[in-house]
Each structure stands twice: as structure tokens, then as C-alpha cells.
KEMAR-605238 format. One record per residue: residue in three letters; x, y negated, z negated of N, C-alpha, C, CB in turn. Coordinates in nm, 4 decimals. Glycine has a CB too. Layout:
N
code/neast/nnorth/nup/caeast/canorth/caup/ceast/cnorth/cup/cbeast/cbnorth/cbup
ALA/X/Y/Z/X/Y/Z/X/Y/Z/X/Y/Z $
...
END
This chain:
173
code/neast/nnorth/nup/caeast/canorth/caup/ceast/cnorth/cup/cbeast/cbnorth/cbup
MET/-0.7777/-0.8667/1.8628/-0.7711/-0.7390/1.7904/-0.6546/-0.7330/1.6918/-0.7594/-0.6244/1.8891 $
ILE/-0.5429/-0.7971/1.7304/-0.4284/-0.7969/1.6406/-0.4533/-0.8813/1.5200/-0.3056/-0.8446/1.7111 $
VAL/-0.5304/-0.9882/1.5330/-0.5665/-1.0771/1.4228/-0.6474/-0.9968/1.3172/-0.6497/-1.2007/1.4762 $
LEU/-0.7424/-0.9189/1.3650/-0.8178/-0.8392/1.2723/-0.7377/-0.7353/1.2012/-0.9270/-0.7756/1.3410 $
GLU/-0.6390/-0.6758/1.2696/-0.5528/-0.5824/1.2010/-0.4722/-0.6511/1.0917/-0.4605/-0.5148/1.2996 $
TRP/-0.4206/-0.7684/1.1205/-0.3447/-0.8389/1.0173/-0.4282/-0.8804/0.9021/-0.2789/-0.9576/1.0736 $
ILE/-0.5537/-0.9210/0.9282/-0.6447/-0.9565/0.8201/-0.6723/-0.8370/0.7327/-0.7749/-1.0123/0.8749 $
ARG/-0.6943/-0.7193/0.7966/-0.7157/-0.5966/0.7167/-0.5909/-0.5646/0.6362/-0.7527/-0.4760/0.8080 $
PHE/-0.4743/-0.5728/0.7002/-0.3507/-0.5424/0.6308/-0.3263/-0.6345/0.5144/-0.2359/-0.5492/0.7249 $
LEU/-0.3485/-0.7658/0.5337/-0.3271/-0.8587/0.4264/-0.4277/-0.8390/0.3121/-0.3348/-0.9994/0.4793 $
THR/-0.5539/-0.7995/0.3461/-0.6490/-0.7690/0.2443/-0.6033/-0.6491/0.1605/-0.7838/-0.7430/0.3064 $
GLY/-0.5545/-0.5477/0.2278/-0.5043/-0.4291/0.1591/-0.3810/-0.4603/0.0720/-0.4698/-0.3210/0.2614 $
ALA/-0.2924/-0.5463/0.1259/-0.1696/-0.5848/0.0475/-0.2084/-0.6596/-0.0708/-0.0712/-0.6686/0.1292 $
VAL/-0.3064/-0.7516/-0.0619/-0.3491/-0.8306/-0.1767/-0.4092/-0.7383/-0.2796/-0.4499/-0.9400/-0.1357 $
CYS/-0.4920/-0.6424/-0.2380/-0.5531/-0.5475/-0.3338/-0.4463/-0.4609/-0.4045/-0.6548/-0.4555/-0.2601 $
ILE/-0.3457/-0.4151/-0.3254/-0.2411/-0.3372/-0.3889/-0.1619/-0.4240/-0.4855/-0.1486/-0.2757/-0.2839 $
ALA/-0.1317/-0.5486/-0.4430/-0.0579/-0.6395/-0.5311/-0.1373/-0.6659/-0.6621/-0.0289/-0.7738/-0.4570 $
ALA/-0.2650/-0.6939/-0.6466/-0.3497/-0.7155/-0.7642/-0.3552/-0.5962/-0.8557/-0.4881/-0.7510/-0.7220 $
GLY/-0.3623/-0.4739/-0.7979/-0.3604/-0.3540/-0.8757/-0.2309/-0.3366/-0.9530/-0.3832/-0.2375/-0.7879 $
LEU/-0.1177/-0.3640/-0.8854/0.0103/-0.3568/-0.9554/0.0238/-0.4602/-1.0626/0.1223/-0.3712/-0.8595 $
ILE/-0.0291/-0.5795/-1.0358/-0.0284/-0.6844/-1.1427/-0.1076/-0.6428/-1.2658/-0.0864/-0.8162/-1.0885 $
PHE/-0.2234/-0.5826/-1.2459/-0.3025/-0.5345/-1.3628/-0.2278/-0.4248/-1.4372/-0.4416/-0.4813/-1.3174 $
TYR/-0.1561/-0.3359/-1.3637/-0.0778/-0.2319/-1.4296/0.0380/-0.2965/-1.5130/-0.0206/-0.1316/-1.3223 $
VAL/0.1021/-0.3948/-1.4571/0.2086/-0.4605/-1.5304/0.1517/-0.5276/-1.6578/0.2799/-0.5650/-1.4397 $
ILE/0.0417/-0.5966/-1.6432/-0.0176/-0.6601/-1.7631/-0.0566/-0.5553/-1.8622/-0.1400/-0.7457/-1.7270 $
GLN/-0.1130/-0.4427/-1.8162/-0.1508/-0.3332/-1.9080/-0.0285/-0.2802/-1.9833/-0.2188/-0.2178/-1.8298 $
PHE/0.0790/-0.2528/-1.9125/0.2016/-0.2012/-1.9833/0.2534/-0.2989/-2.0801/0.3128/-0.1669/-1.8857 $
ILE/0.2503/-0.4289/-2.0460/0.2990/-0.5280/-2.1425/0.2102/-0.5250/-2.2681/0.3004/-0.6715/-2.0791 $
GLY/0.0796/-0.5239/-2.2444/-0.0143/-0.5203/-2.3574/-0.0013/-0.3976/-2.4437/-0.1537/-0.5289/-2.3074 $
VAL/0.0170/-0.2834/-2.3803/0.0243/-0.1578/-2.4584/0.1493/-0.1577/-2.5457/0.0247/-0.0334/-2.3642 $
PHE/0.2587/-0.2056/-2.4930/0.3869/-0.2028/-2.5654/0.4056/-0.3207/-2.6622/0.5010/-0.2019/-2.4657 $
ARG/0.3364/-0.4288/-2.6372/0.3613/-0.5470/-2.7214/0.2574/-0.5758/-2.8270/0.3730/-0.6650/-2.6363 $
PHE/0.1330/-0.5308/-2.8099/0.0307/-0.5552/-2.9081/0.0579/-0.4749/-3.0385/-0.1065/-0.5192/-2.8494 $
LYS/0.0212/-0.5409/-3.1490/0.0500/-0.4771/-3.2797/-0.0586/-0.3782/-3.3232/0.0660/-0.5844/-3.3873 $
TYR/-0.1848/-0.4074/-3.2916/-0.2944/-0.3244/-3.3400/-0.3374/-0.2227/-3.2313/-0.4147/-0.4138/-3.3821 $
VAL/-0.3802/-0.1046/-3.2845/-0.4150/0.0010/-3.1937/-0.5363/-0.0329/-3.1059/-0.4411/0.1256/-3.2712 $
LEU/-0.6346/-0.0982/-3.1608/-0.7518/-0.1337/-3.0803/-0.7137/-0.2351/-2.9672/-0.8631/-0.1940/-3.1728 $
ASN/-0.6240/-0.3256/-2.9956/-0.5784/-0.4166/-2.8882/-0.5055/-0.3379/-2.7800/-0.4853/-0.5278/-2.9452 $
ARG/-0.4279/-0.2414/-2.8185/-0.3540/-0.1589/-2.7191/-0.4493/-0.0761/-2.6358/-0.2526/-0.0657/-2.7891 $
MET/-0.5513/-0.0184/-2.7015/-0.6508/0.0618/-2.6298/-0.7284/-0.0293/-2.5329/-0.7488/0.1329/-2.7304 $
HIS/-0.7616/-0.1491/-2.5726/-0.8355/-0.2387/-2.4894/-0.7525/-0.2773/-2.3652/-0.8762/-0.3624/-2.5694 $
ALA/-0.6284/-0.3105/-2.3862/-0.5371/-0.3458/-2.2757/-0.5204/-0.2298/-2.1790/-0.3998/-0.3879/-2.3304 $
ALA/-0.5092/-0.1064/-2.2339/-0.4914/0.0123/-2.1482/-0.6184/0.0438/-2.0677/-0.4525/0.1344/-2.2340 $
ALA/-0.7340/0.0262/-2.1320/-0.8632/0.0547/-2.0646/-0.8883/-0.0431/-1.9510/-0.9803/0.0480/-2.1655 $
ILE/-0.8677/-0.1682/-1.9754/-0.8901/-0.2707/-1.8738/-0.7909/-0.2542/-1.7633/-0.8808/-0.4109/-1.9330 $
GLY/-0.6632/-0.2378/-1.8004/-0.5590/-0.2240/-1.6952/-0.5783/-0.1028/-1.6058/-0.4222/-0.2156/-1.7589 $
ASP/-0.6123/0.0121/-1.6687/-0.6319/0.1329/-1.5876/-0.7506/0.1185/-1.4958/-0.6502/0.2551/-1.6764 $
THR/-0.8608/0.0672/-1.5463/-0.9806/0.0501/-1.4644/-0.9592/-0.0405/-1.3454/-1.0915/-0.0041/-1.5477 $
LEU/-0.9139/-0.1618/-1.3740/-0.8930/-0.2616/-1.2674/-0.7759/-0.2199/-1.1748/-0.8647/-0.4021/-1.3301 $
GLY/-0.6713/-0.1713/-1.2342/-0.5539/-0.1297/-1.1533/-0.5873/-0.0165/-1.0576/-0.4389/-0.0858/-1.2447 $
CYS/-0.6511/0.0859/-1.1110/-0.6860/0.2030/-1.0241/-0.7840/0.1651/-0.9126/-0.7482/0.3170/-1.1097 $
GLY/-0.8820/0.0844/-0.9519/-0.9825/0.0457/-0.8528/-0.9179/-0.0380/-0.7414/-1.0976/-0.0335/-0.9203 $
LEU/-0.8352/-0.1336/-0.7748/-0.7739/-0.2180/-0.6721/-0.6698/-0.1406/-0.5895/-0.7086/-0.3405/-0.7372 $
LEU/-0.5956/-0.0534/-0.6571/-0.4995/0.0272/-0.5789/-0.5694/0.1213/-0.4832/-0.4092/0.1075/-0.6718 $
LEU/-0.6840/0.1778/-0.5233/-0.7624/0.2635/-0.4368/-0.8159/0.1866/-0.3179/-0.8762/0.3263/-0.5139 $
VAL/-0.8720/0.0665/-0.3419/-0.9223/-0.0149/-0.2327/-0.8106/-0.0519/-0.1363/-0.9891/-0.1405/-0.2866 $
GLY/-0.6968/-0.0924/-0.1915/-0.5828/-0.1265/-0.1085/-0.5314/-0.0085/-0.0298/-0.4731/-0.1822/-0.1925 $
ALA/-0.5202/0.1084/-0.0898/-0.4732/0.2258/-0.0180/-0.5684/0.2693/0.0929/-0.4526/0.3393/-0.1142 $
LEU/-0.7001/0.2648/0.0641/-0.7976/0.3026/0.1661/-0.7961/0.1991/0.2798/-0.9404/0.3144/0.1040 $
ASN/-0.7778/0.0714/0.2454/-0.7706/-0.0298/0.3522/-0.6417/-0.0086/0.4365/-0.7732/-0.1755/0.2904 $
TYR/-0.5337/0.0282/0.3729/-0.4127/0.0552/0.4489/-0.4303/0.1735/0.5443/-0.2970/0.0817/0.3544 $
VAL/-0.4910/0.2800/0.4911/-0.5112/0.3985/0.5743/-0.6037/0.3662/0.6955/-0.5719/0.5139/0.4884 $
ASN/-0.7054/0.2880/0.6694/-0.7970/0.2420/0.7727/-0.7240/0.1593/0.8796/-0.9096/0.1597/0.7098 $
THR/-0.6408/0.0692/0.8343/-0.5650/-0.0186/0.9248/-0.4709/0.0622/1.0136/-0.4848/-0.1226/0.8442 $
ILE/-0.3987/0.1536/0.9538/-0.3026/0.2375/1.0278/-0.3781/0.3268/1.1285/-0.2179/0.3258/0.9284 $
SER/-0.4858/0.3932/1.0794/-0.5625/0.4811/1.1663/-0.6204/0.4083/1.2872/-0.6736/0.5458/1.0881 $
SER/-0.6786/0.2930/1.2650/-0.7339/0.2188/1.3779/-0.6270/0.1664/1.4719/-0.8169/0.1043/1.3281 $
GLY/-0.5102/0.1313/1.4173/-0.3993/0.0916/1.5054/-0.3476/0.2028/1.5913/-0.2873/0.0378/1.4251 $
ILE/-0.3403/0.3177/1.5302/-0.2935/0.4372/1.6112/-0.3995/0.4784/1.7132/-0.2612/0.5606/1.5171 $
GLN/-0.5247/0.4701/1.6723/-0.6334/0.5029/1.7637/-0.6326/0.4035/1.8848/-0.7717/0.4981/1.6875 $
ASN/-0.6058/0.2780/1.8585/-0.5994/0.1800/1.9662/-0.4775/0.2049/2.0545/-0.5955/0.0376/1.9091 $
ARG/-0.3704/0.2649/2.0054/-0.2495/0.2879/2.0815/-0.2342/0.4335/2.1236/-0.1302/0.2451/2.0016 $
LYS/-0.3392/0.5096/2.1223/-0.3266/0.6507/2.1651/-0.2769/0.6602/2.3084/-0.4618/0.7239/2.1521 $
LEU/-0.3260/0.5783/2.3973/-0.2758/0.5823/2.5333/-0.1300/0.5466/2.5442/-0.3547/0.4914/2.6185 $
THR/-0.0943/0.4420/2.4718/0.0484/0.3980/2.4804/0.1415/0.5065/2.4240/0.0701/0.2627/2.4017 $
LEU/0.1027/0.5690/2.3135/0.1858/0.6745/2.2551/0.1890/0.7980/2.3478/0.1323/0.7136/2.1139 $
SER/0.0767/0.8276/2.4139/0.0746/0.9396/2.5056/0.1590/0.9157/2.6273/-0.0643/0.9695/2.5468 $
VAL/0.1557/0.7928/2.6770/0.2408/0.7552/2.7936/0.3878/0.7668/2.7560/0.2093/0.6091/2.8423 $
MET/0.4212/0.7116/2.6373/0.5630/0.7234/2.5925/0.6058/0.8700/2.5819/0.5830/0.6530/2.4547 $
GLU/0.5198/0.9546/2.5297/0.5514/1.0949/2.5199/0.5633/1.1595/2.6545/0.4492/1.1652/2.4394 $
SER/0.4837/1.1149/2.7514/0.4876/1.1815/2.8850/0.6129/1.1404/2.9618/0.3602/1.1458/2.9689 $
ILE/0.6725/1.0247/2.9338/0.7943/0.9884/3.0019/0.9209/1.0221/2.9265/0.7925/0.8456/3.0307 $
GLY/0.9103/1.1028/2.8227/1.0296/1.1584/2.7578/1.0471/1.1354/2.6137/1.1434/1.1088/2.8206 $
MET/0.9607/1.0621/2.5491/0.9771/1.0401/2.4036/0.9267/1.1669/2.3308/0.8969/0.9094/2.3547 $
SER/1.0091/1.2186/2.2413/0.9728/1.3386/2.1706/0.8739/1.3077/2.0577/1.0974/1.4066/2.1159 $
VAL/0.8118/1.4090/2.0027/0.7192/1.3928/1.8894/0.8013/1.3454/1.7677/0.6419/1.5291/1.8574 $
LYS/0.9221/1.3938/1.7516/1.0040/1.3499/1.6410/1.0356/1.2001/1.6489/1.1320/1.4301/1.6373 $
GLN/1.0589/1.1533/1.7720/1.0855/1.0094/1.7892/0.9609/0.9258/1.7643/1.1386/0.9815/1.9299 $
ILE/0.8452/0.9769/1.7998/0.7221/0.9038/1.7728/0.6977/0.9011/1.6204/0.6009/0.9692/1.8483 $
ASP/0.7240/1.0183/1.5553/0.7110/1.0159/1.4093/0.8025/0.9161/1.3425/0.7380/1.1514/1.3536 $
ARG/0.9257/0.9076/1.3885/1.0207/0.8089/1.3344/0.9737/0.6660/1.3565/1.1578/0.8276/1.3978 $
LEU/0.9194/0.6438/1.4746/0.8665/0.5083/1.5075/0.7520/0.4725/1.4132/0.8171/0.5017/1.6565 $
LEU/0.6612/0.5677/1.3903/0.5473/0.5425/1.3052/0.5895/0.5284/1.1594/0.4454/0.6534/1.3202 $
ILE/0.6860/0.6106/1.1148/0.7358/0.5992/0.9755/0.7984/0.4599/0.9554/0.8418/0.7129/0.9434 $
ARG/0.8769/0.4131/1.0543/0.9382/0.2821/1.0390/0.8333/0.1747/1.0311/1.0333/0.2534/1.1530 $
GLU/0.7267/0.1913/1.1104/0.6188/0.0926/1.1070/0.5488/0.0893/0.9724/0.5180/0.1216/1.2160 $
GLY/0.5273/0.2141/0.9178/0.4649/0.2221/0.7852/0.5513/0.1682/0.6740/0.4296/0.3631/0.7544 $
VAL/0.6829/0.1886/0.6833/0.7762/0.1381/0.5843/0.7838/-0.0150/0.5967/0.9171/0.2032/0.6025 $
LEU/0.7707/-0.0683/0.7128/0.7684/-0.2161/0.7313/0.6455/-0.2708/0.6646/0.7703/-0.2563/0.8830 $
TYR/0.5313/-0.2103/0.6836/0.4122/-0.2575/0.6130/0.4304/-0.2503/0.4593/0.2894/-0.1740/0.6559 $
GLY/0.4840/-0.1353/0.4121/0.5057/-0.1191/0.2705/0.6005/-0.2195/0.2147/0.5548/0.0156/0.2418 $
THR/0.7102/-0.2440/0.2877/0.8095/-0.3453/0.2415/0.7467/-0.4896/0.2319/0.9331/-0.3472/0.3409 $
PHE/0.6648/-0.5198/0.3323/0.5974/-0.6468/0.3305/0.5035/-0.6541/0.2075/0.5189/-0.6677/0.4625 $
SER/0.4328/-0.5503/0.1820/0.3384/-0.5481/0.0683/0.4151/-0.5604/-0.0636/0.2531/-0.4167/0.0691 $
VAL/0.5260/-0.4874/-0.0770/0.6053/-0.4940/-0.2003/0.6669/-0.6335/-0.2179/0.7166/-0.3862/-0.1988 $
LEU/0.7092/-0.6942/-0.1107/0.7658/-0.8305/-0.1182/0.6615/-0.9304/-0.1636/0.8228/-0.8734/0.0179 $
ILE/0.5367/-0.9178/-0.1133/0.4292/-1.0044/-0.1632/0.4057/-0.9795/-0.3086/0.3003/-0.9828/-0.0854 $
THR/0.4064/-0.8562/-0.3520/0.3828/-0.8237/-0.4934/0.4946/-0.8801/-0.5848/0.3726/-0.6700/-0.5108 $
LEU/0.6216/-0.8614/-0.5433/0.7323/-0.9040/-0.6281/0.7465/-1.0558/-0.6318/0.8618/-0.8414/-0.5799 $
THR/0.7049/-1.1268/-0.5290/0.7194/-1.2728/-0.5345/0.5952/-1.3402/-0.5948/0.7457/-1.3284/-0.3936 $
ALA/0.4894/-1.3342/-0.5169/0.3661/-1.4034/-0.5623/0.3016/-1.3273/-0.6792/0.2637/-1.4168/-0.4441 $
GLY/0.3112/-1.1948/-0.6782/0.2489/-1.1193/-0.7831/0.3134/-1.1415/-0.9179/0.2515/-0.9761/-0.7495 $
SER/0.4458/-1.1560/-0.9192/0.5162/-1.1815/-1.0441/0.4767/-1.3169/-1.1070/0.6669/-1.1775/-1.0197 $
ALA/0.4623/-1.4176/-1.0161/0.4186/-1.5474/-1.0631/0.2732/-1.5399/-1.1207/0.4268/-1.6504/-0.9467 $
VAL/0.1861/-1.4736/-1.0563/0.0481/-1.4588/-1.1023/0.0440/-1.3804/-1.2330/-0.0377/-1.3888/-0.9952 $
THR/0.1271/-1.2750/-1.2420/0.1315/-1.1977/-1.3653/0.1825/-1.2810/-1.4835/0.2194/-1.0752/-1.3464 $
TYR/0.2841/-1.3630/-1.4594/0.3358/-1.4511/-1.5638/0.2310/-1.5495/-1.6089/0.4585/-1.5253/-1.5152 $
ILE/0.1631/-1.6119/-1.5114/0.0623/-1.7126/-1.5442/-0.0545/-1.6474/-1.6238/0.0089/-1.7806/-1.4129 $
CYS/-0.1008/-1.5321/-1.5774/-0.2054/-1.4579/-1.6491/-0.1634/-1.4191/-1.7884/-0.2434/-1.3342/-1.5727 $
PHE/-0.0422/-1.3736/-1.8061/0.0074/-1.3291/-1.9363/0.0189/-1.4496/-2.0310/0.1452/-1.2574/-1.9213 $
GLN/0.0691/-1.5605/-1.9821/0.0857/-1.6766/-2.0687/-0.0470/-1.7390/-2.1029/0.1752/-1.7791/-2.0036 $
SER/-0.1478/-1.7270/-2.0177/-0.2822/-1.7844/-2.0484/-0.3493/-1.7011/-2.1579/-0.3739/-1.7883/-1.9190 $
MET/-0.3131/-1.5718/-2.1731/-0.3772/-1.4888/-2.2760/-0.2860/-1.4641/-2.3938/-0.4207/-1.3563/-2.2175 $
ASN/-0.1673/-1.5273/-2.3979/-0.0697/-1.5004/-2.4996/-0.0909/-1.5981/-2.6171/0.0735/-1.5116/-2.4417 $
HIS/-0.1661/-1.5561/-2.7124/-0.1926/-1.6403/-2.8334/-0.1054/-1.6031/-2.9479/-0.3371/-1.6292/-2.8773 $
MET/-0.0260/-1.4969/-2.9377/0.0596/-1.4523/-3.0473/0.2063/-1.4787/-3.0155/0.0375/-1.3032/-3.0755 $
ASP/0.2329/-1.5559/-2.9122/0.3784/-1.5904/-2.8724/0.4603/-1.4672/-2.8549/0.4489/-1.6807/-2.9801 $
ILE/0.4073/-1.3716/-2.7785/0.4797/-1.2489/-2.7448/0.5697/-1.2813/-2.6215/0.3778/-1.1273/-2.7143 $
PRO/0.6929/-1.2410/-2.6257/0.7822/-1.2719/-2.5087/0.7363/-1.1878/-2.3888/0.9366/-1.2413/-2.5425 $
PHE/0.7485/-1.2515/-2.2716/0.7150/-1.1868/-2.1410/0.8253/-1.0973/-2.0970/0.6880/-1.2909/-2.0316 $
GLY/0.7878/-0.9798/-2.0557/0.8852/-0.8841/-1.9990/0.8231/-0.7977/-1.8928/0.9435/-0.7956/-2.1079 $
VAL/0.8971/-0.7636/-1.7935/0.8469/-0.6788/-1.6843/0.8898/-0.5366/-1.7058/0.8964/-0.7285/-1.5478 $
PRO/0.7956/-0.4430/-1.7157/0.8334/-0.2996/-1.7303/0.8924/-0.2462/-1.6038/0.7127/-0.2142/-1.7696 $
VAL/1.0211/-0.2295/-1.5986/1.0897/-0.1949/-1.4764/1.0626/-0.0507/-1.4286/1.2364/-0.2149/-1.4959 $
ILE/1.0576/0.0441/-1.5206/1.0374/0.1851/-1.4827/0.9013/0.2090/-1.4251/1.0575/0.2757/-1.6013 $
PRO/0.7893/0.1650/-1.4882/0.6579/0.1840/-1.4276/0.6456/0.1065/-1.2945/0.5478/0.1393/-1.5259 $
LEU/0.7000/-0.0158/-1.2862/0.6924/-0.0870/-1.1635/0.7686/-0.0198/-1.0525/0.7410/-0.2233/-1.1825 $
SER/0.8870/0.0348/-1.0858/0.9636/0.1066/-0.9818/0.8911/0.2359/-0.9382/1.1063/0.1409/-1.0344 $
CYS/0.8258/0.3029/-1.0267/0.7452/0.4168/-0.9884/0.6295/0.3840/-0.8975/0.6943/0.4822/-1.1081 $
ALA/0.5636/0.2713/-0.9295/0.4503/0.2273/-0.8453/0.4983/0.1837/-0.7107/0.3731/0.1134/-0.9114 $
ILE/0.6143/0.1162/-0.6989/0.6724/0.0778/-0.5698/0.7064/0.2009/-0.4901/0.7975/-0.0091/-0.5889 $
ALA/0.7687/0.2981/-0.5566/0.8046/0.4238/-0.4851/0.6782/0.4931/-0.4327/0.8839/0.5214/-0.5798 $
LEU/0.5746/0.4945/-0.5094/0.4486/0.5577/-0.4685/0.3871/0.4809/-0.3439/0.3461/0.5583/-0.5917 $
VAL/0.3884/0.3488/-0.3478/0.3415/0.2720/-0.2370/0.4201/0.2992/-0.1113/0.3461/0.1284/-0.2697 $
MET/0.5546/0.3018/-0.1257/0.6388/0.3274/-0.0082/0.6173/0.4656/0.0468/0.7847/0.3090/-0.0422 $
LEU/0.5954/0.5685/-0.0415/0.5712/0.7036/0.0010/0.4402/0.7110/0.0826/0.5658/0.7973/-0.1211 $
ILE/0.3363/0.6504/0.0292/0.2062/0.6457/0.1010/0.2215/0.5785/0.2375/0.0996/0.5694/0.0165 $
CYS/0.2955/0.4683/0.2368/0.3130/0.3920/0.3618/0.3973/0.4731/0.4642/0.3821/0.2539/0.3316 $
ALA/0.4899/0.5527/0.4192/0.5693/0.6331/0.5126/0.4978/0.7588/0.5603/0.6993/0.6718/0.4482 $
ILE/0.4101/0.8179/0.4800/0.3477/0.9453/0.5157/0.2202/0.9245/0.6032/0.3120/1.0236/0.3866 $
THR/0.1490/0.8194/0.5778/0.0210/0.7979/0.6437/0.0268/0.7873/0.7979/-0.0397/0.6741/0.5891 $
PRO/0.1157/0.7072/0.8580/0.1139/0.6964/1.0046/0.1378/0.8263/1.0847/0.2161/0.5988/1.0445 $
PRO/0.2372/0.9121/1.0444/0.2548/1.0359/1.1234/0.1354/1.1306/1.1034/0.3873/1.1080/1.0833 $
LEU/0.0767/1.1370/0.9852/-0.0396/1.2229/0.9610/-0.1567/1.1729/1.0405/-0.0751/1.2284/0.8119 $
SER/-0.1747/1.0436/1.0503/-0.2868/0.9874/1.1308/-0.2649/1.0169/1.2784/-0.3001/0.8327/1.1088 $
TYR/-0.1426/1.0041/1.3257/-0.1148/1.0333/1.4662/-0.1415/1.1788/1.4968/0.0295/0.9980/1.5015 $
ARG/-0.0977/1.2688/1.4087/-0.1203/1.4129/1.4354/-0.2688/1.4448/1.4340/-0.0465/1.5009/1.3308 $
ARG/-0.3452/1.3729/1.3546/-0.4894/1.3962/1.3502/-0.5559/1.3530/1.4798/-0.5520/1.3222/1.2324 $
PHE/-0.5147/1.2380/1.5360/-0.5704/1.1886/1.6614/-0.5201/1.2690/1.7831/-0.5356/1.0408/1.6784 $
ALA/-0.3922/1.3086/1.7798/-0.3384/1.3846/1.8911/-0.3929/1.5281/1.8958/-0.1874/1.3868/1.8827 $
GLY/-0.4050/1.5853/1.7783/-0.4528/1.7260/1.7696/-0.3568/1.8220/1.8349/-0.5902/1.7407/1.8348 $
ASN/-0.4151/1.9322/1.8836/-0.3367/2.0371/1.9514/-0.3414/2.0209/2.1033/-0.3889/2.1765/1.9124 $
ARG/-0.3933/1.9064/2.1502/-0.4021/1.8878/2.2925/-0.2642/1.8508/2.3542/-0.5058/1.7798/2.3231 $
SER/-0.2482/1.8861/2.4777/-0.1261/1.8541/2.5497/-0.1260/1.7057/2.5899/-0.1116/1.9447/2.6746 $
VAL/-0.0148/1.6539/2.6347/-0.0037/1.5166/2.6795/-0.0970/1.4900/2.7977/0.1406/1.4850/2.7174 $
VAL/-0.0998/1.5830/2.8905/-0.1859/1.5698/3.0074/-0.3338/1.5559/2.9686/-0.1673/1.6900/3.0993 $
GLU/-0.3796/1.6377/2.8764/-0.5174/1.6293/2.8316/-0.5457/1.4954/2.7658/-0.5486/1.7425/2.7356 $
ARG/-0.4505/1.4457/2.6857/-0.4730/1.3132/2.6241/-0.4720/1.2029/2.7212/-0.3717/1.2851/2.5216 $
LEU/-0.3928/1.2134/2.8279/-0.3905/1.1107/2.9331/-0.5133/1.1153/3.0204/-0.2676/1.1265/3.0191 $
LYS/-0.5730/1.2314/3.0406/-0.6946/1.2446/3.1206/-0.8129/1.1794/3.0548/-0.7251/1.3892/3.1462 $
GLU/-0.8138/1.1604/2.9252/-0.9222/1.0949/2.8526/-0.9463/0.9546/2.9064/-0.8909/1.0893/2.7028 $
TYR/-0.8432/0.8913/2.9566/-0.8533/0.7490/2.9937/-0.8754/0.7303/3.1394/-0.7303/0.6744/2.9532 $
GLU/-0.9051/0.8323/3.2138/-0.9322/0.8122/3.3590/-1.0713/0.7717/3.3833/-0.9038/0.9365/3.4382 $
END
């Protein structure tokens, strides 16, 4: 079961990384191309592919976190029954989400930067210098980290609902 969760997570991380790579290439194209039609073409392709891949990656991440929390409902309920507060469970889940987000960002910044450079140089017929747009990339990383931090506690609250700890533990008898 853990192997499937990691496969889902890596698939989502690759989709998010690919979406960020397309956004970086789009921003480079928009700011570096001389003609308006070339800029529009770079923006259209970058937006379409980037949004699609980011959406697939985000949905995959939400699915992975939700299924992981659903599989650990009993464990989280037992921890809450022996004294762990809801605030501590939220902190635990937020740390887990931030860990996933950090891993995804590290994949994007290392392997993704190399792929972006290779893609850019393969299409660079006008000898335009390569540059990474720091502000849009920082905003995208902040958005990814925010999604990764918010999703686990919301998913846990959805699964736990308004039921007491005793009711949640009685489900497994």
C-alpha cells in the first residue's frame, strides 16, 4: 500500500514539476521574444500546458493525501483517544504536507531546471540568453507549499466530521 502511495505522490510531483517548467518557459518566451505573435504563442502554449499539468498534479496530491488519511483514520483516532489534541494532529498533518511539498519543490528546482534549460536551448534559434524568472517561480512555489500545507488538515476534518472519538473507534469493531 505504501508503494502505491509513493507512486501516486511521485506522479503528482512530476506533473507539478512539468507544469512549473512550462510556466518558466512561457515567461522566458513572453519576455524575450521580439514579435508580438511569438509572445502570444509562447503565452498560449505555456498557460494551457502549465495549467493542465498543475491541475493534474494538484488533484493527484489531494487524492494521495486523502487516501493516506483515510487509511490512517484508526491510527489518528487512537492517538486522539490517548491524549493527542486536534491541534497536535493538525500540526502533524501540516508537517507531513509541507514535507511532500518540499520534496516536490526540490525535484522541480533540480531536475526541472535542467529539463527547462535543455528545452529552452533546443528551441533557441535566436541566441537569446537563458534566465529564470525568479518572481513568478517564487509565487508558484509559495502556492504549491500553501496547497500542501492546507490540504491534509482539511481532509482529516472531512473524514473525522463532527463525530466523537468513541464513535470513530466503534467503526472498526
